[in-house]
C-alpha positions in Angstrom: -144.6 92.8 15.3 -142.0 90.4 13.9 -142.7 87.2 12.2 -140.5 84.2 11.5 -139.8 84.3 7.7 -140.5 81.4 5.5 -136.7 80.9 5.1 -136.2 80.8 8.9 -139.1 78.3 9.2 -137.5 76.1 6.6 -134.1 76.2 8.4 -135.8 75.0 11.6 -137.8 72.4 9.7 -134.6 71.1 8.1 -132.9 70.8 11.5 -135.9 68.9 13.0 -136.0 66.6 10.1 -132.3 65.8 10.0 -130.9 66.2 13.4 -133.6 66.1 16.1 -134.6 63.0 18.1 -137.0 60.7 16.2 -139.6 61.6 18.8 -139.3 65.4 18.3 -139.3 64.8 14.6 -142.4 62.8 14.8 -144.2 65.4 16.9 -143.2 68.1 14.5 -144.5 66.2 11.6 -147.8 65.5 13.4 -148.3 69.1 14.5 -147.1 70.8 11.3 -147.4 68.3 8.4 -150.5 66.2 9.3 -148.5 63.0 9.8 -150.4 60.2 11.5 -150.4 60.0 15.3 -149.0 56.5 15.4 -145.6 57.9 14.4 -145.5 59.8 17.7 -146.5 56.7 19.7 -144.1 54.5 17.8 -141.2 56.9 18.6 -142.4 57.3 22.2 -142.5 53.5 22.7 -138.7 53.3 23.0 -138.9 55.3 26.2 -141.4 53.1 28.0 -140.3 50.4 30.5 -141.9 47.1 31.3 -143.3 48.6 34.5 -145.4 51.0 32.4 -143.5 54.1 33.3 -141.2 56.1 31.1 -137.6 56.9 31.4 -134.5 56.3 29.2 -133.6 60.0 29.0 -137.0 61.1 27.7 -136.2 64.2 29.8 -132.6 64.7 28.5 -131.2 66.0 31.7 -132.0 62.7 33.5 -130.2 59.8 31.8 -131.2 56.9 34.0 -133.1 54.2 32.0 -135.4 53.7 35.0 -138.9 55.0 35.0 -139.7 58.3 36.7 -142.8 60.3 37.5 -141.1 63.2 35.7 -140.7 61.3 32.4 -144.1 59.6 32.7 -145.8 63.0 33.0 -144.0 64.1 29.8 -145.1 61.0 28.0 -148.7 61.2 29.1 -148.8 64.8 27.9 -147.6 63.7 24.5 -150.1 60.9 24.4 -152.9 63.3 25.3 -151.6 65.6 22.6 -152.1 63.0 19.9 -155.5 62.0 21.3 -154.6 58.6 22.7 -157.5 57.3 24.6 -157.5 55.7 28.1 -157.6 52.2 26.6 -154.4 52.7 24.6 -151.9 50.3 26.2 -149.2 53.0 26.5 -151.7 55.2 28.5 -153.0 52.4 30.7 -149.4 51.2 31.4 -148.3 54.7 32.4 -151.3 55.2 34.6 -150.7 51.8 36.3 -147.1 52.9 37.0 -148.3 56.1 38.6 -150.7 54.2 40.8 -148.0 51.7 41.8 -145.4 54.3 42.7 -147.6 56.8 44.5 -146.4 57.6 48.0 -149.6 57.0 50.0 -148.2 58.5 53.2 -146.9 61.7 51.7 -149.5 61.9 48.9 -146.8 62.7 46.3 -144.6 61.1 43.7 -140.9 61.2 44.0 -139.9 63.2 40.9 -137.0 60.9 39.7 -135.7 57.6 41.0 -132.9 57.3 43.4 -130.7 55.6 40.8 -130.6 58.8 38.8 -127.4 59.6 40.8 -125.8 56.6 39.2 -126.2 57.9 35.6 -125.3 61.2 33.9 -127.6 64.0 35.0 -127.8 67.7 35.4 -126.5 69.0 38.8 -130.0 70.2 39.9 -131.2 66.6 39.6 -128.6 65.2 42.0 -129.9 63.9 45.3 -127.6 64.3 48.3 -129.3 62.9 51.3 -132.8 64.3 50.6 -131.6 67.5 48.8 -133.9 66.8 45.9 -137.0 66.8 48.0 -135.9 70.1 49.7 -135.2 71.7 46.3 -138.6 70.7 45.0 -140.7 71.4 48.1 -141.2 67.8 48.9 -142.7 67.3 45.4 -145.9 69.0 46.3 -146.1 70.7 42.9 -143.4 69.2 40.7 -144.3 66.7 39.5 -147.6 66.3 41.3 -149.6 69.1 39.8 -149.0 68.1 36.2 -149.8 64.4 37.1 -153.0 65.3 38.8 -154.2 67.1 35.7 -153.3 64.1 33.6 -155.2 61.9 36.0 -158.3 64.0 35.4 -157.7 63.6 31.7 -157.8 59.8 32.1 -160.1 59.7 35.2 -161.7 56.5 34.2 -158.5 54.6 35.0 -158.2 55.8 38.7 -160.5 55.6 41.8 -162.8 58.6 41.9 -162.6 59.3 45.6 -158.9 59.0 45.7 -158.5 61.4 42.8 -160.8 63.9 44.5 -158.8 63.8 47.7 -155.5 64.0 45.9 -156.7 67.0 43.9 -157.9 68.8 47.1 -154.5 68.3 48.7 -152.6 69.5 45.6 -154.8 72.6 45.2 -154.5 73.4 48.9 -150.7 73.2 48.8 -150.6 75.5 45.7 -152.8 77.9 47.6 -150.6 78.0 50.7 -147.0 77.5 49.5 -144.7 80.5 50.0 -144.1 82.6 46.9 -140.5 81.7 46.8 -141.4 78.1 45.9 -142.7 79.4 42.6 -139.8 81.7 41.8 -136.5 80.9 40.1 -137.0 79.4 36.6 -140.8 79.4 36.7 -141.1 75.6 36.4 -143.2 75.2 39.6 -145.6 77.9 38.4 -145.8 76.2 35.0 -146.7 72.9 36.6 -149.4 74.5 38.7 -150.8 76.3 35.6 -151.0 73.0 33.8 -153.3 71.7 36.5 -155.4 74.8 36.3 -155.6 74.6 32.5 -156.8 70.9 32.6 -160.1 70.9 30.8 -161.9 68.2 32.9 -160.6 69.6 36.2 -163.8 70.5 38.2 -164.6 74.2 38.2 -164.4 74.5 42.0 -160.7 73.7 41.9 -160.0 76.1 39.0 -161.8 78.9 40.8 -159.4 78.4 43.7 -156.2 78.1 41.7 -156.5 80.9 39.2 -156.5 83.9 41.5 -153.3 82.7 43.2 -151.6 81.8 39.9 -152.5 85.0 38.3 -151.0 86.9 41.2 -147.9 84.8 41.1 -147.6 85.3 37.4 -147.6 89.1 37.7 -144.9 88.9 40.4 -142.6 86.2 39.1 -142.5 86.4 35.3 -139.3 88.0 34.0 -139.9 91.1 32.0 -136.3 92.1 31.6 -134.7 91.1 28.3 -131.3 90.9 30.0 -132.6 87.9 32.0 -134.2 86.1 29.1 -130.9 84.6 27.8 -130.5 82.8 31.1 -132.8 80.2 32.7 -135.7 82.3 33.9 -139.5 82.5 34.1 -140.0 83.9 30.6 -143.5 85.0 29.5 -143.6 82.1 27.0 -142.8 79.5 29.6 -145.9 80.4 31.6 -148.1 81.2 28.6 -146.9 79.1 25.7 -150.1 79.7 23.7 -152.8 82.4 23.5 -155.1 79.9 25.2 -153.0 79.7 28.4 -154.7 80.7 31.6 -152.5 83.8 32.1 -151.8 84.9 28.5 -154.1 87.9 28.7 -152.1 89.2 31.7 -148.9 89.1 29.7 -150.1 90.5 26.4 -147.4 93.2 26.1 -144.7 91.0 27.6 -145.5 88.2 25.2 -145.3 90.5 22.2 -141.9 91.7 23.2 -140.7 88.2 24.1 -141.9 86.7 20.8 -139.9 89.4 18.9 -136.9 88.5 21.0 -137.3 84.8 20.3 -137.4 85.3 16.6 -134.2 87.3 16.7 -132.5 84.5 18.7 -132.8 81.8 16.1 -129.4 80.5 15.2 -127.9 80.1 11.7 -128.7 76.4 11.9 -132.4 77.2 12.4 -132.4 76.2 16.1 -133.2 77.7 19.4 -130.8 76.7 22.1 -131.2 75.6 25.7 -130.4 78.4 28.1 -128.7 76.1 30.6 -125.7 73.8 30.8 -124.4 71.0 33.2 -121.2 73.0 33.8 -118.2 70.6 34.1 -120.3 67.5 34.9 -120.4 64.6 32.4 -119.2 66.6 29.4 -119.8 63.8 26.8 -123.3 63.1 28.1 -124.1 66.8 28.2 -123.2 67.1 24.5 -125.8 64.4 23.7 -128.4 66.0 26.0 -127.7 69.4 24.5 -128.4 68.1 21.0 -131.6 66.5 22.2 -132.7 69.7 23.9 -131.9 71.7 20.8 -134.4 69.7 18.8 -137.0 69.8 21.6 -136.7 73.6 22.3 -136.9 74.3 18.5 -140.0 72.2 18.2 -141.7 73.9 21.1 -140.6 77.4 20.0 -142.1 76.8 16.5 -145.3 75.5 18.1 -145.7 78.6 20.2 -144.7 81.0 17.3 -147.4 79.4 15.2 -150.0 79.6 18.0 -149.4 83.3 18.3 -149.5 83.8 14.5 -145.8 84.6 14.2 -144.8 82.4 11.3 -145.1 83.6 7.7 -145.9 81.7 4.6 -145.9 83.0 1.1 -148.7 85.4 0.9 -148.8 85.9 4.6 -150.7 82.7 5.5 -149.6 80.7 8.6 -148.3 77.1 8.4 
């Protein structure tokens, strides 16, 4: 079993300290160096809009400054990760935005705003007369599943009966969607798993979700190293920590993939995104790519530590 050497860890740390976004730097320092949580919220504040939602390229592949359900879910996950309570103004603002922008007829959130087309963006985020809804199965899982989990984390801010109905609809759709909806890069599966892994989600919903998601994991996760260099449903995407709902199903695959990941660190100490925008917006892509390098490096280090794959002098873990 391979471990990231202390020298390799220091290379990644240097990159995050010197070249990553202030947000990813702050999250790294919070997770690894016991920095105060307010540094994360201070860095995150620049992505929040007056409507309470988050945008401004928090998700680097969507460069519109406007708020989106996609970016707001990312922000709320970070806020939960640094133990920001429901009364924190960034949390309450984000929850108000979600309530205001919820489509009460379709019972979903549109993943990104229509004006995303007017700003640099990855090709898969382009909306051509409703193509985005078709690509993301009418937003039944992405972004809804993650957001429903976060609503349960901050349930005191939303109507109880509405949340129960919304959860029932979301779980039912995850149970009945065709398998092909969860294939591809594995993002839909990861979103569904985030809901199933939500601690305060009532047990009756977890009991319905987990059998389907375990079956999908076994069928969808890429076990071929030749596929891992491309955008794919890697073992670590669906099980980023040993506590993940499906981690025990992928024990051998995770062991091989973590060895692979350690070998893929660049000379600069980074891990690179496995996707590009092709010929679209080349200057904006270079900026987005640099932002992704920091974020992917941060999340890779976080997973390597969670699985005990980072060495310190004497063999201890950071």
